[in-house]
C-alpha positions as CSV (number, residue, x, y, z in Angstrom):
1,M,18.4,-9.3,-16.0
2,E,19.5,-6.1,-17.7
3,T,17.3,-4.6,-20.4
4,S,19.1,-2.7,-23.1
5,Q,17.3,-0.2,-25.4
6,Q,17.6,-1.3,-29.0
7,Q,19.4,1.3,-31.1
8,L,17.3,2.6,-34.0
9,H,18.9,3.3,-37.4
10,C,17.6,4.9,-40.5
11,P,16.8,2.1,-43.1
12,M,17.5,4.6,-45.9
13,C,20.8,6.1,-44.9
14,M,24.1,4.5,-45.8
15,E,25.6,5.7,-42.5
16,R,24.6,3.8,-39.3
17,V,23.9,6.8,-37.1
18,P,21.8,5.7,-34.1
19,F,18.7,7.6,-33.1
20,M,17.6,8.3,-29.5
21,G,14.1,7.0,-30.1
22,E,11.3,6.4,-32.5
23,A,10.3,10.1,-32.5
24,A,13.8,11.2,-33.6
25,L,13.9,8.6,-36.3
26,R,10.4,9.6,-37.6
27,S,11.5,13.2,-37.6
28,H,14.6,12.4,-39.5
29,L,12.7,10.3,-42.1
30,A,10.1,13.1,-42.6
31,L,12.6,15.8,-43.0
32,V,15.6,14.2,-44.8
33,H,14.0,11.5,-46.9
34,Y,10.4,12.5,-47.5
35,H,10.9,16.3,-47.4
36,C,7.8,16.7,-45.4
37,L,7.1,19.4,-42.8
38,P,3.4,19.0,-41.8
39,Y,3.5,20.8,-38.5
40,P,3.3,24.6,-38.8
41,C,3.8,27.0,-35.9
42,T,0.7,29.1,-35.8
43,L,2.5,31.6,-33.5
44,C,4.9,32.3,-36.4
45,L,1.9,32.5,-38.7
46,G,2.8,29.2,-40.3
47,A,6.1,30.6,-41.6
48,V,8.0,28.0,-39.7
49,R,7.2,24.3,-40.2
50,F,8.5,21.1,-38.5
51,P,8.7,17.4,-39.4
52,S,7.2,16.2,-36.1
53,E,4.9,17.2,-33.3
54,S,7.7,17.0,-30.7
55,D,9.9,19.3,-32.8
56,L,7.1,21.8,-33.0
57,C,6.4,21.7,-29.3
58,H,10.1,22.1,-28.5
59,H,10.2,25.2,-30.8
60,V,7.0,26.7,-29.2
61,E,8.4,26.2,-25.7
62,C,11.9,27.5,-26.4
63,Q,11.1,30.3,-28.9
64,H,7.7,31.5,-27.6
65,G,7.7,30.4,-23.9
66,V,4.4,28.6,-24.3
67,L,4.2,25.4,-22.3
68,E,0.8,24.2,-23.5
69,Y,0.1,24.3,-27.2
70,R,-2.6,22.7,-29.3
71,V,-0.9,21.0,-32.2
72,G,-2.5,20.8,-35.6
73,F,-1.4,18.4,-38.3
74,Q,-1.6,19.9,-41.8
75,F,-0.6,17.8,-44.8
76,T,-0.9,20.0,-47.8
77,N,1.4,20.8,-50.8
78,A,2.9,23.5,-48.5
79,A,4.0,20.7,-46.2
80,M,6.3,19.4,-48.9
81,I,9.7,21.2,-49.0
82,G,10.2,23.0,-52.3
83,S,6.5,23.1,-53.2
């Protein structure tokens, strides 16, 4: 019996664009709909923020060459876009 992965769609968007997993959908919701970036890059002195832990880790690995990074969640007014 074949198992197919259920496609995830944003419940808030009019377009039915599929997401590649729950992490991608959560990242989309945080950034696009809730305007929230609670994960700052401490290597950039907090000047760059991300909507998800996986986005931050990808940035740190690609931009800074760091493979192991301790992630801190920081939900403050600064985490909200436009604050």
